[in-house]
C-alpha positions as CSV (number, residue, x, y, z in Angstrom):
1,M,-4.1,-19.4,-37.1
2,I,-1.9,-17.0,-35.1
3,T,-1.4,-18.2,-31.5
4,K,-0.6,-15.7,-28.8
5,P,2.5,-16.5,-26.8
6,A,1.8,-17.7,-23.3
7,R,2.0,-15.3,-20.4
8,H,4.6,-16.2,-17.7
9,Y,3.8,-15.0,-14.2
10,L,6.1,-15.3,-11.1
11,I,3.8,-15.4,-8.1
12,I,5.4,-14.2,-4.9
13,Y,3.2,-15.1,-2.0
14,N,3.2,-14.2,1.7
15,P,2.2,-17.3,3.7
16,N,1.5,-15.0,6.7
17,A,-0.8,-12.5,4.9
18,G,-4.2,-12.0,6.6
19,G,-6.4,-13.9,4.2
20,H,-3.8,-16.5,3.0
21,R,-4.8,-20.1,2.8
22,P,-2.7,-22.7,1.0
23,R,-5.6,-24.3,-0.8
24,S,-6.9,-20.8,-1.9
25,L,-3.5,-20.1,-3.6
26,D,-3.7,-23.5,-5.4
27,V,-7.2,-22.6,-6.7
28,A,-6.0,-19.2,-7.9
29,V,-3.0,-20.7,-9.6
30,A,-5.2,-23.3,-11.2
31,A,-7.5,-20.5,-12.5
32,L,-4.5,-18.8,-14.1
33,E,-3.1,-21.9,-15.7
34,S,-6.5,-22.9,-17.1
35,A,-6.5,-19.5,-18.8
36,G,-3.1,-20.4,-20.4
37,V,-0.8,-18.6,-18.0
38,V,2.5,-20.4,-17.1
39,T,3.1,-19.8,-13.4
40,K,5.8,-20.3,-10.8
41,A,5.0,-19.6,-7.1
42,V,7.6,-18.8,-4.5
43,A,6.9,-18.2,-0.8
44,T,8.5,-15.3,1.2
45,E,10.6,-16.3,4.2
46,G,10.6,-13.0,6.1
47,P,10.7,-9.2,5.8
48,S,12.2,-7.8,2.6
49,H,12.3,-11.2,1.0
50,A,9.5,-10.4,-1.5
51,E,11.5,-7.3,-2.5
52,E,14.6,-9.4,-3.2
53,L,12.7,-12.0,-5.1
54,A,11.1,-9.3,-7.4
55,R,14.5,-7.5,-7.9
56,T,16.3,-10.7,-8.9
57,A,13.5,-12.5,-10.9
58,N,14.7,-13.8,-14.2
59,G,13.5,-15.7,-17.1
60,D,10.9,-14.9,-19.8
61,L,8.5,-13.3,-17.4
62,T,5.4,-11.3,-18.4
63,A,4.5,-10.1,-14.9
64,V,5.3,-10.5,-11.2
65,I,2.2,-11.2,-9.0
66,A,2.2,-10.2,-5.4
67,A,-0.1,-12.7,-3.5
68,G,-0.6,-11.1,-0.2
69,G,-1.7,-7.7,1.3
70,D,-0.7,-4.2,0.7
71,G,2.6,-4.8,2.5
72,T,3.5,-7.6,0.1
73,A,2.6,-5.5,-2.9
74,H,4.7,-2.7,-1.4
75,E,7.8,-4.9,-1.2
76,V,7.3,-6.4,-4.6
77,A,6.9,-2.9,-6.1
78,N,10.1,-1.7,-4.6
79,G,11.9,-4.8,-5.9
80,L,10.6,-4.2,-9.4
81,M,11.5,-0.5,-9.2
82,A,15.1,-1.5,-8.4
83,R,15.4,-3.1,-11.8
84,E,16.6,-1.2,-14.9
85,K,13.2,-1.9,-16.5
86,P,10.4,-2.8,-14.1
87,L,8.3,-5.8,-14.9
88,P,4.5,-5.3,-14.5
89,L,3.1,-5.9,-11.0
90,G,-0.1,-7.8,-10.5
91,L,-2.0,-8.6,-7.3
92,L,-3.8,-11.5,-5.8
93,P,-5.4,-10.0,-2.7
94,Y,-4.9,-12.0,0.6
95,G,-4.4,-9.1,3.0
96,T,-6.3,-7.4,5.8
97,A,-7.1,-4.0,4.2
98,N,-6.4,-4.7,0.5
99,C,-6.4,-1.0,-0.4
100,L,-4.6,-1.6,-3.6
101,A,-7.0,-4.3,-4.7
102,R,-9.9,-1.8,-4.1
103,E,-8.1,0.9,-6.1
104,L,-7.8,-1.5,-9.0
105,G,-11.4,-2.7,-8.8
106,L,-10.2,-6.3,-8.2
107,P,-12.5,-8.8,-6.4
108,L,-11.1,-9.5,-2.9
109,S,-11.4,-13.2,-3.6
110,P,-8.1,-14.5,-5.2
111,K,-10.1,-17.1,-7.1
112,R,-12.2,-14.4,-8.8
113,A,-9.3,-12.1,-9.2
114,A,-7.0,-14.6,-10.9
115,P,-8.9,-14.9,-14.3
116,L,-8.9,-11.0,-14.5
117,L,-5.1,-11.1,-14.2
118,A,-4.9,-13.7,-16.9
119,T,-6.5,-11.4,-19.4
120,G,-5.4,-8.1,-17.9
121,R,-3.7,-5.1,-19.5
122,T,-0.8,-3.0,-18.1
123,V,-1.1,0.7,-17.1
124,D,1.8,2.8,-16.1
125,I,1.1,4.3,-12.7
126,P,2.8,7.1,-10.8
127,L,4.2,6.2,-7.4
128,G,4.8,8.1,-4.3
129,M,8.5,8.3,-3.2
130,T,10.2,9.0,0.1
131,T,13.7,10.3,0.5
132,H,15.5,9.9,3.9
133,D,18.9,8.8,5.3
134,G,20.4,9.1,1.8
135,G,18.0,6.5,0.3
136,S,14.6,6.3,-1.3
137,R,11.5,4.2,-1.0
138,F,8.4,3.9,-3.2
139,F,4.8,3.6,-2.1
140,L,1.7,2.6,-4.0
141,V,-1.3,3.9,-2.0
142,M,-0.3,5.9,1.0
143,L,2.2,7.1,3.6
144,G,1.4,7.9,7.2
145,A,3.1,9.7,10.0
146,G,1.3,9.9,13.3
147,F,-1.2,7.5,15.0
148,D,-1.2,4.9,12.2
149,A,2.6,4.7,12.0
150,R,2.8,4.3,15.7
151,V,0.3,1.4,15.5
152,V,2.4,-0.3,12.8
153,A,5.6,0.3,14.7
154,R,4.2,-1.3,17.9
155,L,2.2,-4.1,16.3
156,P,3.7,-7.5,17.4
157,L,4.2,-9.6,14.2
158,A,3.4,-12.8,16.1
159,L,0.0,-11.4,17.1
160,K,-0.7,-10.3,13.5
161,R,0.1,-13.9,12.3
162,R,-2.2,-15.4,14.9
163,V,-5.3,-13.2,14.6
164,G,-4.9,-11.2,11.4
165,G,-6.9,-8.0,11.2
166,L,-8.0,-8.2,14.9
167,A,-4.3,-7.5,15.8
168,Y,-4.7,-4.0,14.3
169,V,-7.8,-3.3,16.2
170,L,-6.2,-4.4,19.5
171,E,-3.1,-2.3,18.8
172,C,-5.2,0.7,17.8
173,L,-6.9,0.6,21.1
174,R,-3.7,0.2,23.1
175,T,-2.0,3.0,21.2
176,W,-5.0,5.3,21.6
177,A,-5.2,4.5,25.3
178,F,-1.6,4.7,26.4
179,A,0.5,6.4,23.7
180,H,0.2,10.1,23.0
181,G,2.4,11.2,20.0
182,G,2.1,15.0,20.2
183,L,2.2,17.2,17.2
184,Y,4.0,16.6,13.9
185,E,5.5,19.4,11.8
186,V,4.8,19.3,8.1
187,S,5.9,21.7,5.3
188,L,3.7,21.8,2.2
189,D,5.1,23.9,-0.7
190,G,7.1,25.8,1.9
191,I,4.2,26.5,4.3
192,R,4.7,24.9,7.7
193,T,2.0,23.6,9.9
194,K,1.6,21.4,12.9
195,V,-0.9,18.5,13.0
196,S,-1.6,15.3,15.0
197,Q,-1.3,13.1,11.9
198,A,-0.4,13.4,8.2
199,V,-1.3,10.9,5.5
200,I,0.1,11.3,2.0
201,A,-2.4,9.8,-0.4
202,N,-1.5,8.4,-3.8
203,G,-4.9,6.7,-3.9
204,H,-8.2,7.3,-2.1
205,F,-8.7,4.1,0.0
206,Y,-7.2,3.8,3.4
207,G,-7.4,1.0,6.0
208,G,-9.8,-0.9,3.8
209,R,-13.0,0.9,2.7
210,M,-12.3,4.3,4.3
211,V,-11.7,7.1,1.9
212,L,-9.4,10.0,3.0
213,A,-8.8,11.7,-0.3
214,P,-11.7,11.3,-2.7
215,R,-9.9,13.1,-5.5
216,A,-6.7,11.0,-5.3
217,S,-6.3,8.3,-7.9
218,I,-3.6,5.7,-8.3
219,Y,-3.9,6.3,-12.1
220,Q,-3.2,10.1,-12.0
221,R,-0.3,12.1,-10.9
222,G,-0.6,14.2,-7.8
223,L,-0.2,13.5,-4.1
224,W,-2.8,14.7,-1.6
225,T,-1.8,15.4,2.0
226,C,-4.5,14.6,4.6
227,L,-4.0,16.8,7.7
228,F,-5.6,15.8,11.0
229,E,-5.1,19.1,12.9
230,R,-6.1,18.4,16.5
231,A,-4.2,16.1,18.9
232,E,-6.7,15.6,21.7
233,R,-7.4,11.9,22.4
234,W,-11.1,12.2,21.9
235,R,-10.6,13.9,18.5
236,S,-8.7,10.8,17.3
237,L,-11.8,8.7,18.1
238,R,-13.9,11.3,16.3
239,Y,-11.6,11.3,13.2
240,L,-11.9,7.5,13.1
241,T,-15.7,7.5,13.5
242,W,-16.3,10.0,10.8
243,S,-13.8,8.2,8.5
244,V,-15.8,5.0,8.9
245,L,-19.0,6.9,8.2
246,G,-17.5,8.5,5.1
247,R,-18.0,12.1,6.5
248,L,-14.4,13.0,7.3
249,Q,-14.3,15.9,4.8
250,R,-17.1,17.6,6.7
251,L,-14.9,18.2,9.8
252,P,-13.4,21.7,10.1
253,D,-10.2,20.4,11.6
254,Y,-9.5,18.0,8.7
255,R,-7.8,19.4,5.6
256,L,-6.7,18.1,2.2
257,V,-3.9,19.8,0.4
258,E,-2.4,18.9,-3.0
259,A,1.2,19.9,-2.8
260,G,4.2,19.2,-5.0
261,S,6.8,19.7,-2.2
262,I,6.2,17.7,1.0
263,S,8.5,17.7,4.0
264,L,7.7,15.7,7.1
265,I,10.0,17.5,9.5
266,G,9.5,16.1,13.0
267,P,9.5,15.0,15.7
268,T,12.8,13.5,14.8
269,G,12.8,9.7,15.1
270,A,9.0,9.3,14.8
271,P,8.0,6.3,12.7
272,V,6.6,6.4,9.2
273,Q,4.6,3.7,7.4
274,C,4.0,3.2,3.7
275,D,1.3,0.8,2.5
276,G,1.1,-0.6,6.0
277,E,4.9,-1.3,6.3
278,L,7.3,0.6,8.6
279,V,9.8,2.3,6.3
280,G,11.8,4.7,8.4
281,T,11.7,7.6,10.7
282,L,11.4,11.4,10.5
283,P,12.6,13.7,9.0
284,M,11.5,12.6,5.5
285,E,10.9,14.2,2.1
286,V,8.0,12.9,0.0
287,S,7.3,13.5,-3.7
288,Q,5.9,11.9,-6.8
289,S,8.4,9.5,-8.4
290,P,9.6,10.6,-11.8
291,R,9.4,7.0,-12.9
292,T,6.3,4.9,-13.3
293,L,5.5,1.3,-12.5
294,P,3.5,-0.9,-15.0
295,L,0.5,-2.3,-13.2
296,L,-1.5,-5.3,-14.3
297,V,-5.2,-4.3,-14.2
298,P,-8.5,-5.9,-15.3
299,A,-9.0,-5.4,-19.0
300,G,-12.1,-3.2,-18.6
301,T,-10.7,-0.9,-15.9
302,P,-11.1,2.7,-16.8
303,N,-8.2,5.1,-16.1
């Protein structure tokens, strides 16, 4: 009888992720090990630590698992992309929005997701990529400049650790009430426009269940730029309401553009977020990465 070699997973977990519970991680690890996976779990100690752990991981590893939210997956993905040959990325969802887990069709329960990772297959996925200040950064699901980036930039980390997703709600209200960001200049394939917010979508989920770009898929090449054209405060509330209702595409002042060349021009110094993490400030170039990242997905996932 031929015995398949055991899978070896390094689990990088964020103890401050929205849904993280120590016992829950133990249960997920037990589910992996009962399926024959050899595991090692390492906790992150602060910002960028997950990226460092993924970049320097050694040993006979089959995959690196990000146990956390979209931000943890973002860091791990960037660490893996810094390697000469990236290891596959897997996900145990513990976050607030869990957009990547939704893209992959993973259960939002780590206990239920773990067995799917034990038997999963790898798919090479195209990533989004930013270029600014002489460096680059990869993103999995989306990039935002405008209201969402200002919320991420202003969000107190201590509050996020205490109350999880409620911290985003509170900061959204505060940003909406007191901070007006003005217009952002964007160039799409050389055509300039001004908008109140721009989101570059590599997948179609945003902020949890909301869908901004229905035709975007993490499995397919092509970035969609979501343009929120009006800046009045009441329109921000309207955009959010229609997003939650799944009717955003019906608004005449909301546009989707598939562009190969994307420049976020200004205002200079405005914050930019990728996958819910602050990554820099404008100006910034955005494109599809020429390199792909192997992603661990459930065995039956279509792509």
